Phi, psi and omega in degrees: 000312180304314181298317180298315180294321178294323176296332178277358177097007178274144168271126188251133173236130182257150178229151182284332182203169182298322181298325178292325176296313180300320177295319179298318179294328180286347180256031174074013173282118181235097181283166175284328181206159175233132178238128183216142168288155177289317183269111183237158171285159183097185186278340188252137174278169177297325178294315177298320177303309181301314182293321178294320178298315180298325181279324190253336186258102180282342182274336181266122181234005183282180179286147173240111182261125176254145179222151178193155173269355179281152176299144184300322178299320178294321179295323178295319182284312187278324187243000182062037173299135181258156179301327181279351176292136177284120189221142173228129179282145176267146357281157178221164179260165178296329177294319177296319178297314182294326177299323179296326179265006179055046179241133176278126181252000000 
C-alpha cells in the first residue's frame, strides 16, 4: 500500500494505531488524505477514526479512504460504516485507488 501511494506522488506517514493518528492531527499535522484499514490495532476501528476526525478535526478537510476485505453490509452492521464514507474493497488495483483520489496514473 505504501509503495502504491508513493508511486502516485503521496508522501506517506504510517501510524501504529488510530489513537496515534488522532494525536498527530492534534499536533498540527494536516495531511492531504488519510487511508485506513477498517480493522486496526488499538481501541478504535478505522471507521471510528474516520468519524472522529470528521467530528473533532476542524483543520483536516481531505478525503478519508477506508478499506477492508469484509463485505460492505457486514461493515455497516459491525462498524457503523456509512454510505457517505469513502470505501474501497480489498483487494484493489492501483488504478482503482488512483481513481478514488482523482489522480491519473
